[in-house]
C-alpha positions as CSV (number, residue, x, y, z in Angstrom):
1,X,101.8,-67.7,55.2
2,X,100.3,-66.3,58.7
3,X,104.2,-65.5,59.5
4,X,104.5,-63.1,56.2
5,X,101.2,-61.3,57.3
6,X,102.4,-61.0,60.7
7,X,106.0,-59.6,59.5
8,X,103.9,-57.1,57.0
9,X,102.0,-56.0,59.9
10,X,104.9,-55.4,61.9
11,X,106.7,-53.3,59.3
12,X,103.3,-51.3,58.9
13,X,103.6,-50.4,62.5
14,X,107.0,-49.6,62.5
15,X,106.8,-47.2,59.6
16,X,103.6,-45.8,61.1
17,X,105.5,-45.2,64.5
18,X,108.5,-43.5,62.6
19,X,106.2,-41.3,60.6
20,X,104.4,-40.3,64.1
21,X,107.8,-39.7,65.6
22,X,109.1,-37.4,62.7
23,X,105.7,-35.6,63.0
24,X,105.9,-34.7,66.7
25,X,109.4,-33.8,66.7
26,X,109.2,-31.7,63.4
27,X,111.8,-33.6,61.7
28,X,109.3,-33.9,58.7
29,X,108.7,-30.0,58.7
30,X,110.7,-29.5,55.3
31,X,108.7,-32.2,53.7
32,X,105.6,-30.8,54.6
33,X,106.8,-27.4,53.7
34,X,107.4,-28.6,50.3
35,X,104.2,-30.4,49.8
36,X,102.4,-27.2,51.1
37,X,104.4,-24.9,48.7
38,X,103.7,-27.3,45.8
39,X,100.0,-26.8,46.2
40,X,99.6,-23.1,47.3
41,X,102.5,-21.2,46.2
42,X,103.4,-22.7,42.8
43,X,104.7,-19.8,41.3
44,X,107.4,-19.0,43.6
45,X,110.6,-20.9,44.1
46,X,110.9,-22.9,47.3
47,X,113.2,-22.3,49.9
48,X,116.2,-24.5,50.2
49,X,116.4,-27.1,53.0
50,X,119.0,-24.9,54.5
51,X,117.4,-21.5,54.1
52,X,113.9,-23.2,55.5
53,X,115.6,-24.1,58.8
54,X,117.5,-20.7,59.1
55,X,114.0,-19.0,58.7
56,X,112.3,-21.5,61.1
57,X,115.3,-20.6,64.0
58,X,114.8,-16.9,62.9
59,X,111.0,-17.0,63.8
60,X,111.5,-19.2,66.8
61,X,114.1,-17.0,68.8
62,X,112.9,-13.5,67.5
63,X,110.6,-11.7,69.9
64,X,109.1,-12.2,73.2
65,X,108.7,-15.8,73.8
66,X,107.2,-15.6,77.5
67,X,103.7,-15.0,78.8
68,X,104.3,-11.8,81.0
């Protein structure tokens, strides 16, 4: 019984670590976009995954990206 509880705790820790890594790397950005879009922009169609990442790259690389 104690061994099963330890296994469940390890699985919970691994899942939490995986969610953290996805969040800090930006890998979950599209899922977060869809959740936000479903709540705040219900009347507009959501971007496809490809269009979402294309738009993110355009925003990232357009304009001045230095301090001075």
